[in-house]
All heavy atoms as a GROMACS GRO file, in nm:
protein
  646
    1MET      N    1  10.614   8.697  13.139
    1MET     CA    2  10.681   8.634  13.033
    1MET      C    3  10.827   8.602  13.062
    1MET      O    4  10.895   8.696  13.119
    1MET     CB    5  10.678   8.716  12.898
    1MET     CG    6  10.756   8.662  12.777
    1MET     SD    7  10.759   8.768  12.638
    1MET     CE    8  10.623   8.697  12.555
    2LYS      N    9  10.874   8.488  13.044
    2LYS     CA   10  11.004   8.444  13.082
    2LYS      C   11  11.100   8.495  12.982
    2LYS      O   12  11.093   8.480  12.863
    2LYS     CB   13  11.014   8.297  13.097
    2LYS     CG   14  11.147   8.236  13.137
    2LYS     CD   15  11.137   8.088  13.146
    2LYS     CE   16  11.275   8.023  13.179
    2LYS     NZ   17  11.269   7.882  13.172
    3ALA      N   18  11.205   8.553  13.024
    3ALA     CA   19  11.321   8.604  12.938
    3ALA      C   20  11.396   8.488  12.865
    3ALA      O   21  11.410   8.380  12.930
    3ALA     CB   22  11.417   8.690  13.021
    4LEU      N   23  11.440   8.514  12.742
    4LEU     CA   24  11.519   8.409  12.668
    4LEU      C   25  11.664   8.435  12.710
    4LEU      O   26  11.715   8.546  12.701
    4LEU     CB   27  11.500   8.430  12.524
    4LEU     CG   28  11.369   8.381  12.471
    4LEU    CD1   29  11.370   8.403  12.318
    4LEU    CD2   30  11.347   8.230  12.487
    5LEU      N   31  11.724   8.327  12.753
    5LEU     CA   32  11.873   8.328  12.780
    5LEU      C   33  11.946   8.258  12.669
    5LEU      O   34  11.895   8.157  12.613
    5LEU     CB   35  11.901   8.272  12.922
    5LEU     CG   36  11.824   8.347  13.031
    5LEU    CD1   37  11.843   8.272  13.168
    5LEU    CD2   38  11.869   8.479  13.035
    6PRO      N   39  12.076   8.285  12.645
    6PRO     CA   40  12.153   8.212  12.547
    6PRO      C   41  12.161   8.063  12.562
    6PRO      O   42  12.172   7.996  12.449
    6PRO     CB   43  12.288   8.283  12.567
    6PRO     CG   44  12.270   8.408  12.620
    6PRO     CD   45  12.145   8.394  12.714
    7ASN      N   46  12.144   8.012  12.671
    7ASN     CA   47  12.145   7.869  12.683
    7ASN      C   48  12.004   7.800  12.672
    7ASN      O   49  11.999   7.678  12.670
    7ASN     CB   50  12.205   7.822  12.811
    7ASN     CG   51  12.130   7.884  12.941
    7ASN    OD1   52  12.041   7.952  12.924
    7ASN    ND2   53  12.161   7.819  13.056
    8ASP      N   54  11.902   7.875  12.645
    8ASP     CA   55  11.774   7.822  12.626
    8ASP      C   56  11.748   7.776  12.480
    8ASP      O   57  11.806   7.847  12.390
    8ASP     CB   58  11.675   7.940  12.663
    8ASP     CG   59  11.530   7.895  12.654
    8ASP    OD1   60  11.478   7.819  12.572
    8ASP    OD2   61  11.451   7.961  12.735
    9SER      N   62  11.699   7.668  12.467
    9SER     CA   63  11.682   7.607  12.336
    9SER      C   64  11.585   7.693  12.244
    9SER      O   65  11.623   7.705  12.115
    9SER     CB   66  11.610   7.466  12.335
    9SER     OG   67  11.485   7.479  12.384
   10ARG      N   68  11.497   7.764  12.298
   10ARG     CA   69  11.417   7.866  12.221
   10ARG      C   70  11.512   7.979  12.165
   10ARG      O   71  11.497   8.022  12.050
   10ARG     CB   72  11.300   7.925  12.299
   10ARG     CG   73  11.204   7.812  12.344
   10ARG     CD   74  11.097   7.872  12.434
   10ARG     NE   75  11.160   7.927  12.553
   10ARG     CZ   76  11.120   8.026  12.636
   10ARG    NH1   77  11.001   8.091  12.601
   10ARG    NH2   78  11.184   8.067  12.734
   11TYR      N   79  11.606   8.017  12.255
   11TYR     CA   80  11.702   8.118  12.207
   11TYR      C   81  11.778   8.070  12.084
   11TYR      O   82  11.805   8.152  11.992
   11TYR     CB   83  11.793   8.160  12.320
   11TYR     CG   84  11.898   8.272  12.290
   11TYR    CD1   85  11.864   8.400  12.320
   11TYR    CD2   86  12.021   8.235  12.238
   11TYR    CE1   87  11.959   8.494  12.294
   11TYR    CE2   88  12.115   8.334  12.208
   11TYR     CZ   89  12.089   8.468  12.240
   11TYR     OH   90  12.183   8.564  12.210
   12LYS      N   91  11.832   7.955  12.099
   12LYS     CA   92  11.908   7.907  11.984
   12LYS      C   93  11.831   7.883  11.868
   12LYS      O   94  11.884   7.908  11.747
   12LYS     CB   95  11.968   7.760  12.027
   12LYS     CG   96  12.046   7.766  12.156
   12LYS     CD   97  12.186   7.713  12.128
   12LYS     CE   98  12.271   7.715  12.263
   12LYS     NZ   99  12.350   7.832  12.287
   13ARG      N  100  11.700   7.839  11.869
   13ARG     CA  101  11.625   7.823  11.748
   13ARG      C  102  11.601   7.970  11.689
   13ARG      O  103  11.602   7.990  11.561
   13ARG     CB  104  11.487   7.762  11.786
   13ARG     CG  105  11.494   7.613  11.797
   13ARG     CD  106  11.360   7.551  11.794
   13ARG     NE  107  11.266   7.608  11.901
   13ARG     CZ  108  11.261   7.560  12.017
   13ARG    NH1  109  11.330   7.455  12.060
   13ARG    NH2  110  11.179   7.620  12.113
   14LEU      N  111  11.574   8.061  11.774
   14LEU     CA  112  11.552   8.204  11.732
   14LEU      C  113  11.676   8.254  11.660
   14LEU      O  114  11.675   8.311  11.561
   14LEU     CB  115  11.502   8.296  11.838
   14LEU     CG  116  11.474   8.444  11.813
   14LEU    CD1  117  11.363   8.443  11.706
   14LEU    CD2  118  11.440   8.515  11.937
   15GLU      N  119  11.789   8.229  11.724
   15GLU     CA  120  11.903   8.279  11.664
   15GLU      C  121  11.934   8.218  11.534
   15GLU      O  122  11.980   8.279  11.435
   15GLU     CB  123  12.027   8.238  11.763
   15GLU     CG  124  12.163   8.292  11.717
   15GLU     CD  125  12.266   8.255  11.830
   15GLU    OE1  126  12.272   8.138  11.872
   15GLU    OE2  127  12.344   8.349  11.874
   16SER      N  128  11.917   8.082  11.522
   16SER     CA  129  11.935   8.014  11.402
   16SER      C  130  11.840   8.064  11.288
   16SER      O  131  11.870   8.078  11.173
   16SER     CB  132  11.911   7.863  11.415
   16SER     OG  133  11.927   7.789  11.299
   17ASP      N  134  11.711   8.087  11.333
   17ASP     CA  135  11.614   8.140  11.226
   17ASP      C  136  11.649   8.281  11.178
   17ASP      O  137  11.647   8.314  11.056
   17ASP     CB  138  11.473   8.149  11.297
   17ASP     CG  139  11.370   8.189  11.207
   17ASP    OD1  140  11.355   8.132  11.096
   17ASP    OD2  141  11.299   8.291  11.241
   18ILE      N  142  11.695   8.365  11.273
   18ILE     CA  143  11.736   8.498  11.225
   18ILE      C  144  11.866   8.493  11.140
   18ILE      O  145  11.872   8.552  11.032
   18ILE     CB  146  11.763   8.582  11.358
   18ILE    CG1  147  11.644   8.620  11.417
   18ILE    CG2  148  11.839   8.716  11.314
   18ILE    CD1  149  11.665   8.682  11.561
   19TYR      N  150  11.958   8.408  11.177
   19TYR     CA  151  12.075   8.393  11.094
   19TYR      C  152  12.040   8.340  10.952
   19TYR      O  153  12.084   8.392  10.849
   19TYR     CB  154  12.179   8.287  11.159
   19TYR     CG  155  12.296   8.245  11.073
   19TYR    CD1  156  12.402   8.338  11.071
   19TYR    CD2  157  12.304   8.134  10.996
   19TYR    CE1  158  12.521   8.302  10.998
   19TYR    CE2  159  12.411   8.106  10.927
   19TYR     CZ  160  12.529   8.191  10.916
   19TYR     OH  161  12.638   8.160  10.846
   20GLY      N  162  11.952   8.233  10.946
   20GLY     CA  163  11.905   8.189  10.812
   20GLY      C  164  11.842   8.292  10.738
   20GLY      O  165  11.860   8.314  10.608
   21LYS      N  166  11.756   8.382  10.788
   21LYS     CA  167  11.683   8.489  10.716
   21LYS      C  168  11.784   8.596  10.658
   21LYS      O  169  11.773   8.639  10.551
   21LYS     CB  170  11.572   8.549  10.808
   21LYS     CG  171  11.454   8.456  10.824
   21LYS     CD  172  11.345   8.514  10.908
   21LYS     CE  173  11.236   8.410  10.912
   21LYS     NZ  174  11.126   8.460  10.994
   22VAL      N  175  11.873   8.632  10.751
   22VAL     CA  176  11.983   8.730  10.715
   22VAL      C  177  12.062   8.678  10.593
   22VAL      O  178  12.086   8.755  10.487
   22VAL     CB  179  12.067   8.768  10.824
   22VAL    CG1  180  12.192   8.847  10.780
   22VAL    CG2  181  11.988   8.859  10.932
   23CYS      N  182  12.105   8.556  10.598
   23CYS     CA  183  12.182   8.490  10.488
   23CYS      C  184  12.099   8.483  10.354
   23CYS      O  185  12.144   8.520  10.254
   23CYS     CB  186  12.225   8.355  10.530
   23CYS     SG  187  12.356   8.358  10.658
   24ARG      N  188  11.975   8.443  10.374
   24ARG     CA  189  11.889   8.436  10.261
   24ARG      C  190  11.867   8.583  10.195
   24ARG      O  191  11.875   8.593  10.076
   24ARG     CB  192  11.758   8.383  10.297
   24ARG     CG  193  11.657   8.365  10.180
   24ARG     CD  194  11.531   8.282  10.228
   24ARG     NE  195  11.452   8.253  10.115
   24ARG     CZ  196  11.350   8.328  10.060
   24ARG    NH1  197  11.330   8.446  10.117
   24ARG    NH2  198  11.282   8.299   9.964
   25PHE      N  199  11.844   8.683  10.282
   25PHE     CA  200  11.831   8.817  10.234
   25PHE      C  201  11.954   8.862  10.148
   25PHE      O  202  11.939   8.905  10.044
   25PHE     CB  203  11.816   8.903  10.359
   25PHE     CG  204  11.816   9.059  10.322
   25PHE    CD1  205  11.707   9.118  10.286
   25PHE    CD2  206  11.935   9.123  10.334
   25PHE    CE1  207  11.709   9.257  10.250
   25PHE    CE2  208  11.934   9.266  10.297
   25PHE     CZ  209  11.822   9.325  10.264
   26PHE      N  210  12.071   8.843  10.212
   26PHE     CA  211  12.197   8.887  10.139
   26PHE      C  212  12.217   8.805  10.006
   26PHE      O  213  12.275   8.854   9.909
   26PHE     CB  214  12.312   8.890  10.231
   26PHE     CG  215  12.314   9.013  10.315
   26PHE    CD1  216  12.279   9.004  10.447
   26PHE    CD2  217  12.349   9.140  10.265
   26PHE    CE1  218  12.266   9.122  10.513
   26PHE    CE2  219  12.342   9.244  10.335
   26PHE     CZ  220  12.309   9.246  10.472
   27ALA      N  221  12.192   8.674  10.009
   27ALA     CA  222  12.209   8.595   9.887
   27ALA      C  223  12.118   8.640   9.781
   27ALA      O  224  12.161   8.654   9.667
   27ALA     CB  225  12.179   8.443   9.920
   28ILE      N  226  11.991   8.669   9.816
   28ILE     CA  227  11.896   8.710   9.708
   28ILE      C  228  11.928   8.849   9.669
   28ILE      O  229  11.935   8.874   9.527
   28ILE     CB  230  11.750   8.715   9.767
   28ILE    CG1  231  11.705   8.572   9.792
   28ILE    CG2  232  11.662   8.802   9.668
   28ILE    CD1  233  11.580   8.564   9.877
   29VAL      N  234  11.968   8.946   9.742
   29VAL     CA  235  12.018   9.079   9.703
   29VAL      C  236  12.146   9.065   9.622
   29VAL      O  237  12.155   9.132   9.514
   29VAL     CB  238  12.038   9.177   9.832
   29VAL    CG1  239  12.100   9.313   9.781
   29VAL    CG2  240  11.899   9.203   9.893
   30THR      N  241  12.233   8.987   9.654
   30THR     CA  242  12.364   8.976   9.589
   30THR      C  243  12.329   8.906   9.442
   30THR      O  244  12.378   8.961   9.339
   30THR     CB  245  12.448   8.874   9.665
   30THR    OG1  246  12.496   8.944   9.779
   30THR    CG2  247  12.582   8.851   9.571
   31ALA      N  248  12.252   8.812   9.436
   31ALA     CA  249  12.223   8.749   9.311
   31ALA      C  250  12.144   8.848   9.222
   31ALA      O  251  12.164   8.840   9.109
   31ALA     CB  252  12.133   8.623   9.327
   32SER      N  253  12.056   8.925   9.277
   32SER     CA  254  11.983   9.017   9.199
   32SER      C  255  12.074   9.127   9.142
   32SER      O  256  12.057   9.161   9.014
   32SER     CB  257  11.873   9.089   9.300
   32SER     OG  258  11.805   9.189   9.223
   33VAL      N  259  12.160   9.174   9.217
   33VAL     CA  260  12.258   9.278   9.170
   33VAL      C  261  12.346   9.226   9.054
   33VAL      O  262  12.370   9.276   8.956
   33VAL     CB  263  12.344   9.345   9.280
   33VAL    CG1  264  12.465   9.424   9.223
   33VAL    CG2  265  12.256   9.419   9.369
   34LEU      N  266  12.405   9.091   9.079
   34LEU     CA  267  12.491   9.032   8.984
   34LEU      C  268  12.420   9.010   8.847
   34LEU      O  269  12.485   9.032   8.745
   34LEU     CB  270  12.543   8.900   9.040
   34LEU     CG  271  12.635   8.920   9.161
   34LEU    CD1  272  12.670   8.779   9.219
   34LEU    CD2  273  12.762   8.988   9.118
   35THR      N  274  12.297   8.961   8.853
   35THR     CA  275  12.218   8.941   8.734
   35THR      C  276  12.154   9.067   8.668
   35THR      O  277  12.181   9.094   8.555
   35THR     CB  278  12.111   8.825   8.754
   35THR    OG1  279  12.020   8.869   8.863
   35THR    CG2  280  12.170   8.696   8.790
   36ASP      N  281  12.082   9.140   8.750
   36ASP     CA  282  12.011   9.252   8.692
   36ASP      C  283  12.096   9.373   8.663
   36ASP      O  284  12.088   9.442   8.562
   36ASP     CB  285  11.904   9.305   8.789
   36ASP     CG  286  11.790   9.202   8.812
   36ASP    OD1  287  11.778   9.115   8.728
   36ASP    OD2  288  11.720   9.213   8.910
   37LYS      N  289  12.189   9.395   8.756
   37LYS     CA  290  12.276   9.520   8.739
   37LYS      C  291  12.409   9.505   8.666
   37LYS      O  292  12.450   9.592   8.592
   37LYS     CB  293  12.304   9.589   8.878
   37LYS     CG  294  12.175   9.622   8.952
   37LYS     CD  295  12.101   9.741   8.877
   37LYS     CE  296  11.982   9.782   8.964
   37LYS     NZ  297  11.901   9.894   8.892
   38LEU      N  298  12.462   9.380   8.685
   38LEU     CA  299  12.594   9.358   8.627
   38LEU      C  300  12.583   9.255   8.506
   38LEU      O  301  12.694   9.248   8.435
   38LEU     CB  302  12.702   9.300   8.731
   38LEU     CG  303  12.718   9.392   8.848
   38LEU    CD1  304  12.811   9.331   8.941
   38LEU    CD2  305  12.778   9.531   8.807
   39GLY      N  306  12.472   9.211   8.473
   39GLY     CA  307  12.455   9.128   8.357
   39GLY      C  308  12.508   8.986   8.366
   39GLY      O  309  12.530   8.916   8.259
   40LEU      N  310  12.539   8.933   8.482
   40LEU     CA  311  12.595   8.798   8.491
   40LEU      C  312  12.482   8.697   8.458
   40LEU      O  313  12.361   8.729   8.494
   40LEU     CB  314  12.659   8.774   8.630
   40LEU     CG  315  12.809   8.804   8.649
   40LEU    CD1  316  12.821   8.952   8.616
   40LEU    CD2  317  12.850   8.756   8.773
   41ASN      N  318  12.522   8.576   8.404
   41ASN     CA  319  12.416   8.478   8.382
   41ASN      C  320  12.393   8.400   8.508
   41ASN      O  321  12.468   8.420   8.609
   41ASN     CB  322  12.453   8.393   8.260
   41ASN     CG  323  12.575   8.313   8.281
   41ASN    OD1  324  12.606   8.270   8.394
   41ASN    ND2  325  12.654   8.298   8.179
   42GLY      N  326  12.295   8.311   8.508
   42GLY     CA  327  12.266   8.226   8.627
   42GLY      C  328  12.376   8.144   8.665
   42GLY      O  329  12.395   8.113   8.790
   43VAL      N  330  12.456   8.083   8.567
   43VAL     CA  331  12.566   7.992   8.604
   43VAL      C  332  12.670   8.062   8.688
   43VAL      O  333  12.715   8.023   8.788
   43VAL     CB  334  12.615   7.927   8.477
   43VAL    CG1  335  12.738   7.840   8.511
   43VAL    CG2  336  12.509   7.842   8.410
   44LYS      N  337  12.706   8.178   8.627
   44LYS     CA  338  12.817   8.253   8.687
   44LYS      C  339  12.775   8.301   8.833
   44LYS      O  340  12.843   8.302   8.932
   44LYS     CB  341  12.863   8.370   8.605
   44LYS     CG  342  12.986   8.433   8.655
   44LYS     CD  343  13.098   8.344   8.638
   44LYS     CE  344  13.234   8.407   8.656
   44LYS     NZ  345  13.341   8.310   8.649
   45THR      N  346  12.647   8.355   8.847
   45THR     CA  347  12.587   8.400   8.966
   45THR      C  348  12.592   8.288   9.072
   45THR      O  349  12.630   8.310   9.185
   45THR     CB  350  12.454   8.461   8.948
   45THR    OG1  351  12.466   8.569   8.859
   45THR    CG2  352  12.391   8.504   9.080
   46GLY      N  353  12.550   8.169   9.026
   46GLY     CA  354  12.550   8.056   9.112
   46GLY      C  355  12.682   8.010   9.165
   46GLY      O  356  12.709   7.981   9.280
   47GLN      N  357  12.782   8.026   9.076
   47GLN     CA  358  12.923   7.994   9.116
   47GLN      C  359  12.969   8.105   9.223
   47GLN      O  360  13.044   8.062   9.315
   47GLN     CB  361  13.014   7.997   8.997
   47GLN     CG  362  12.984   7.884   8.891
   47GLN     CD  363  13.074   7.904   8.765
   47GLN    OE1  364  13.109   8.014   8.736
   47GLN    NE2  365  13.088   7.794   8.694
   48ILE      N  366  12.938   8.227   9.201
   48ILE     CA  367  12.976   8.324   9.296
   48ILE      C  368  12.906   8.298   9.431
   48ILE      O  369  12.976   8.314   9.533
   48ILE     CB  370  12.943   8.466   9.247
   48ILE    CG1  371  13.022   8.502   9.124
   48ILE    CG2  372  12.953   8.582   9.360
   48ILE    CD1  373  12.994   8.620   9.047
   49LEU      N  374  12.776   8.265   9.422
   49LEU     CA  375  12.706   8.237   9.558
   49LEU      C  376  12.772   8.119   9.634
   49LEU      O  377  12.781   8.119   9.747
   49LEU     CB  378  12.560   8.210   9.528
   49LEU     CG  379  12.488   8.338   9.483
   49LEU    CD1  380  12.335   8.304   9.454
   49LEU    CD2  381  12.494   8.442   9.585
   50GLU      N  382  12.818   8.019   9.552
   50GLU     CA  383  12.889   7.903   9.609
   50GLU      C  384  13.014   7.943   9.676
   50GLU      O  385  13.051   7.903   9.787
   50GLU     CB  386  12.914   7.801   9.502
   50GLU     CG  387  12.796   7.723   9.457
   50GLU     CD  388  12.821   7.619   9.348
   50GLU    OE1  389  12.942   7.593   9.325
   50GLU    OE2  390  12.729   7.574   9.289
   51GLN      N  391  13.095   8.036   9.619
   51GLN     CA  392  13.210   8.083   9.673
   51GLN      C  393  13.197   8.161   9.799
   51GLN      O  394  13.268   8.163   9.891
   51GLN     CB  395  13.295   8.176   9.574
   51GLN     CG  396  13.347   8.092   9.455
   51GLN     CD  397  13.441   7.984   9.495
   51GLN    OE1  398  13.542   8.005   9.575
   51GLN    NE2  399  13.427   7.861   9.451
   52ILE      N  400  13.087   8.248   9.798
   52ILE     CA  401  13.045   8.332   9.919
   52ILE      C  402  13.021   8.214  10.027
   52ILE      O  403  13.062   8.246  10.135
   52ILE     CB  404  12.929   8.408   9.890
   52ILE    CG1  405  12.963   8.531   9.794
   52ILE    CG2  406  12.856   8.478  10.010
   52ILE    CD1  407  12.856   8.620   9.730
   53GLN      N  408  12.940   8.122  10.004
   53GLN     CA  409  12.907   8.027  10.107
   53GLN      C  410  13.037   7.951  10.151
   53GLN      O  411  13.049   7.924  10.274
   53GLN     CB  412  12.812   7.912  10.053
   53GLN     CG  413  12.770   7.817  10.152
   53GLN     CD  414  12.694   7.875  10.262
   53GLN    OE1  415  12.599   7.948  10.238
   53GLN    NE2  416  12.735   7.858  10.394
   54ASP      N  417  13.125   7.914  10.069
   54ASP     CA  418  13.256   7.868  10.098
   54ASP      C  419  13.335   7.958  10.198
   54ASP      O  420  13.391   7.913  10.299
   54ASP     CB  421  13.355   7.836   9.983
   54ASP     CG  422  13.308   7.717   9.910
   54ASP    OD1  423  13.222   7.638   9.957
   54ASP    OD2  424  13.348   7.702   9.789
   55ARG      N  425  13.329   8.089  10.169
   55ARG     CA  426  13.400   8.182  10.265
   55ARG      C  427  13.334   8.189  10.394
   55ARG      O  428  13.393   8.187  10.512
   55ARG     CB  429  13.399   8.324  10.202
   55ARG     CG  430  13.494   8.348  10.082
   55ARG     CD  431  13.632   8.333  10.128
   55ARG     NE  432  13.730   8.323  10.018
   55ARG     CZ  433  13.801   8.425   9.974
   55ARG    NH1  434  13.786   8.540  10.015
   55ARG    NH2  435  13.890   8.395   9.875
   56ALA      N  436  13.192   8.196  10.395
   56ALA     CA  437  13.115   8.188  10.526
   56ALA      C  438  13.150   8.070  10.610
   56ALA      O  439  13.169   8.072  10.714
   56ALA     CB  440  12.970   8.199  10.489
   57ASP      N  441  13.148   7.951  10.530
   57ASP     CA  442  13.185   7.825  10.603
   57ASP      C  443  13.330   7.830  10.665
   57ASP      O  444  13.347   7.771  10.778
   57ASP     CB  445  13.179   7.705  10.501
   57ASP     CG  446  13.033   7.669  10.463
   57ASP    OD1  447  12.944   7.728  10.528
   57ASP    OD2  448  13.023   7.607  10.364
   58SER      N  449  13.417   7.888  10.594
   58SER     CA  450  13.559   7.906  10.645
   58SER      C  451  13.556   7.990  10.777
   58SER      O  452  13.633   7.947  10.873
   58SER     CB  453  13.653   7.983  10.550
   58SER     OG  454  13.678   7.887  10.445
   59ILE      N  455  13.476   8.092  10.774
   59ILE     CA  456  13.473   8.175  10.900
   59ILE      C  457  13.400   8.099  11.006
   59ILE      O  458  13.454   8.098  11.130
   59ILE     CB  459  13.392   8.304  10.873
   59ILE    CG1  460  13.467   8.402  10.768
   59ILE    CG2  461  13.353   8.377  10.997
   59ILE    CD1  462  13.393   8.518  10.716
   60ASN      N  463  13.298   8.033  10.975
   60ASN     CA  464  13.220   7.955  11.086
   60ASN      C  465  13.298   7.843  11.139
   60ASN      O  466  13.286   7.801  11.254
   60ASN     CB  467  13.089   7.903  11.028
   60ASN     CG  468  12.977   8.016  11.005
   60ASN    OD1  469  12.986   8.111  11.072
   60ASN    ND2  470  12.897   7.983  10.906
   61ALA      N  471  13.393   7.788  11.059
   61ALA     CA  472  13.484   7.672  11.100
   61ALA      C  473  13.599   7.726  11.184
   61ALA      O  474  13.679   7.644  11.235
   61ALA     CB  475  13.514   7.589  10.985
   62GLY      N  476  13.622   7.861  11.180
   62GLY     CA  477  13.733   7.923  11.246
   62GLY      C  478  13.865   7.906  11.167
   62GLY      O  479  13.979   7.951  11.216
   63TYR      N  480  13.855   7.888  11.032
   63TYR     CA  481  13.981   7.894  10.954
   63TYR      C  482  14.027   8.034  10.920
   63TYR      O  483  14.139   8.057  10.892
   63TYR     CB  484  13.958   7.807  10.822
   63TYR     CG  485  13.927   7.671  10.839
   63TYR    CD1  486  13.815   7.612  10.784
   63TYR    CD2  487  14.000   7.578  10.926
   63TYR    CE1  488  13.785   7.483  10.805
   63TYR    CE2  489  13.970   7.453  10.939
   63TYR     CZ  490  13.856   7.400  10.875
   63TYR     OH  491  13.829   7.268  10.894
   64ALA      N  492  13.928   8.123  10.921
   64ALA     CA  493  13.963   8.268  10.895
   64ALA      C  494  13.851   8.339  10.968
   64ALA      O  495  13.752   8.295  11.018
   64ALA     CB  496  13.951   8.296  10.745
   65SER      N  497  13.875   8.473  10.980
   65SER     CA  498  13.774   8.563  11.048
   65SER      C  499  13.716   8.665  10.942
   65SER      O  500  13.793   8.686  10.844
   65SER     CB  501  13.840   8.638  11.170
   65SER     OG  502  13.925   8.732  11.118
   66LEU      N  503  13.611   8.720  10.982
   66LEU     CA  504  13.556   8.818  10.891
   66LEU      C  505  13.648   8.940  10.885
   66LEU      O  506  13.674   9.000  10.780
   66LEU     CB  507  13.417   8.873  10.957
   66LEU     CG  508  13.338   8.962  10.874
   66LEU    CD1  509  13.304   8.903  10.737
   66LEU    CD2  510  13.211   9.002  10.950
   67GLU      N  511  13.726   8.963  10.992
   67GLU     CA  512  13.819   9.074  10.997
   67GLU      C  513  13.936   9.046  10.902
   67GLU      O  514  13.987   9.135  10.844
   67GLU     CB  515  13.862   9.093  11.138
   67GLU     CG  516  13.766   9.146  11.242
   67GLU     CD  517  13.663   9.053  11.286
   67GLU    OE1  518  13.690   8.930  11.273
   67GLU    OE2  519  13.557   9.097  11.329
   68ASP      N  520  13.981   8.918  10.889
   68ASP     CA  521  14.086   8.882  10.784
   68ASP      C  522  14.046   8.924  10.652
   68ASP      O  523  14.125   8.984  10.576
   68ASP     CB  524  14.106   8.737  10.792
   68ASP     CG  525  14.158   8.682  10.923
   68ASP    OD1  526  14.237   8.761  10.998
   68ASP    OD2  527  14.151   8.558  10.956
   69PHE      N  528  13.918   8.881  10.610
   69PHE     CA  529  13.874   8.910  10.481
   69PHE      C  530  13.852   9.053  10.456
   69PHE      O  531  13.896   9.126  10.359
   69PHE     CB  532  13.738   8.846  10.446
   69PHE     CG  533  13.762   8.692  10.438
   69PHE    CD1  534  13.687   8.606  10.514
   69PHE    CD2  535  13.850   8.635  10.340
   69PHE    CE1  536  13.703   8.471  10.498
   69PHE    CE2  537  13.866   8.497  10.325
   69PHE     CZ  538  13.791   8.416  10.404
   70GLU      N  539  13.806   9.128  10.557
   70GLU     CA  540  13.791   9.277  10.551
   70GLU      C  541  13.925   9.356  10.533
   70GLU      O  542  13.932   9.446  10.460
   70GLU     CB  543  13.720   9.319  10.682
   70GLU     CG  544  13.683   9.478  10.680
   70GLU     CD  545  13.599   9.527  10.799
   70GLU    OE1  546  13.610   9.458  10.908
   70GLU    OE2  547  13.547   9.636  10.785
   71SER      N  548  14.026   9.297  10.606
   71SER     CA  549  14.146   9.357  10.603
   71SER      C  550  14.216   9.342  10.460
   71SER      O  551  14.266   9.442  10.403
   71SER     CB  552  14.246   9.300  10.705
   71SER     OG  553  14.379   9.334  10.696
   72VAL      N  554  14.202   9.227  10.402
   72VAL     CA  555  14.249   9.210  10.268
   72VAL      C  556  14.181   9.286  10.166
   72VAL      O  557  14.247   9.353  10.086
   72VAL     CB  558  14.233   9.045  10.228
   72VAL    CG1  559  14.258   9.034  10.080
   72VAL    CG2  560  14.336   8.963  10.307
   73LEU      N  561  14.048   9.303  10.183
   73LEU     CA  562  13.972   9.387  10.086
   73LEU      C  563  14.013   9.537  10.090
   73LEU      O  564  14.025   9.605   9.994
   73LEU     CB  565  13.828   9.371  10.110
   73LEU     CG  566  13.755   9.240  10.073
   73LEU    CD1  567  13.620   9.225  10.135
   73LEU    CD2  568  13.762   9.222   9.922
   74LYS      N  569  14.047   9.582  10.212
   74LYS     CA  570  14.086   9.723  10.228
   74LYS      C  571  14.231   9.740  10.180
   74LYS      O  572  14.240   9.836  10.105
   74LYS     CB  573  14.079   9.757  10.381
   74LYS     CG  574  14.121   9.905  10.418
   74LYS     CD  575  14.115   9.931  10.557
   74LYS     CE  576  14.141  10.082  10.575
   74LYS     NZ  577  14.136  10.119  10.713
   75GLU      N  578  14.318   9.650  10.226
   75GLU     CA  579  14.458   9.668  10.187
   75GLU      C  580  14.488   9.653  10.044
   75GLU      O  581  14.563   9.726   9.980
   75GLU     CB  582  14.550   9.581  10.276
   75GLU     CG  583  14.548   9.618  10.417
   75GLU     CD  584  14.610   9.516  10.506
   75GLU    OE1  585  14.688   9.428  10.453
   75GLU    OE2  586  14.607   9.527  10.625
   76GLU      N  587  14.420   9.544   9.987
   76GLU     CA  588  14.453   9.512   9.843
   76GLU      C  589  14.370   9.570   9.728
   76GLU      O  590  14.400   9.592   9.621
   76GLU     CB  591  14.456   9.348   9.831
   76GLU     CG  592  14.571   9.285   9.912
   76GLU     CD  593  14.568   9.140   9.891
   76GLU    OE1  594  14.512   9.086   9.794
   76GLU    OE2  595  14.634   9.076   9.972
   77TYR      N  596  14.243   9.617   9.782
   77TYR     CA  597  14.154   9.658   9.677
   77TYR      C  598  14.096   9.798   9.709
   77TYR      O  599  14.014   9.852   9.633
   77TYR     CB  600  14.037   9.557   9.652
   77TYR     CG  601  14.087   9.423   9.610
   77TYR    CD1  602  14.096   9.318   9.708
   77TYR    CD2  603  14.132   9.393   9.486
   77TYR    CE1  604  14.154   9.201   9.670
   77TYR    CE2  605  14.187   9.283   9.448
   77TYR     CZ  606  14.190   9.173   9.541
   77TYR     OH  607  14.237   9.056   9.506
   78GLY      N  608  14.128   9.848   9.825
   78GLY     CA  609  14.063   9.982   9.871
   78GLY      C  610  13.923   9.980   9.903
   78GLY      O  611  13.856  10.078   9.896
   79ILE      N  612  13.867   9.864   9.930
   79ILE     CA  613  13.721   9.848   9.957
   79ILE      C  614  13.714   9.853  10.118
   79ILE      O  615  13.773   9.769  10.193
   79ILE     CB  616  13.663   9.712   9.910
   79ILE    CG1  617  13.677   9.712   9.759
   79ILE    CG2  618  13.522   9.695   9.956
   79ILE    CD1  619  13.648   9.573   9.703
   80THR      N  620  13.624   9.945  10.160
   80THR     CA  621  13.603   9.958  10.307
   80THR      C  622  13.449   9.936  10.335
   80THR      O  623  13.374   9.961  10.249
   80THR     CB  624  13.643  10.090  10.359
   80THR    OG1  625  13.583  10.199  10.282
   80THR    CG2  626  13.796  10.115  10.331
   81PHE      N  627  13.419   9.910  10.453
   81PHE     CA  628  13.283   9.893  10.501
   81PHE      C  629  13.259   9.974  10.626
   81PHE      O  630  13.345  10.005  10.702
   81PHE     CB  631  13.260   9.744  10.543
   81PHE     CG  632  13.279   9.657  10.413
   81PHE    CD1  633  13.403   9.600  10.385
   81PHE    CD2  634  13.176   9.615  10.340
   81PHE    CE1  635  13.417   9.519  10.282
   81PHE    CE2  636  13.178   9.540  10.234
   81PHE     CZ  637  13.311   9.483  10.208
   82LYS      N  638  13.134  10.030  10.627
   82LYS     CA  639  13.097  10.112  10.753
   82LYS      C  640  13.062  10.022  10.865
   82LYS      O  641  13.014   9.916  10.852
   82LYS     CB  642  12.985  10.199  10.705
   82LYS     CG  643  13.018  10.302  10.608
   82LYS     CD  644  12.900  10.389  10.572
   82LYS     CE  645  12.938  10.492  10.468
   82LYS     NZ  646  12.836  10.582  10.428
   0.00000   0.00000   0.00000
């Protein structure tokens, strides 16, 4: 079996598929918590998911980094991640 290398088109498809599945997983879990546990309605939950997507797009476009957002969350709100 031939190894997959980062410049292989199969590698890029696999990477994209995994990224899509991880994003879908976190979107569903987030929406479930917001609606089921925190009582938000579908409209508000949808708005939050759109804002999350906007932040992800900012990171992907290079306007901000994940570390930037993590730092703000820690410094301003005391929220930390493992």
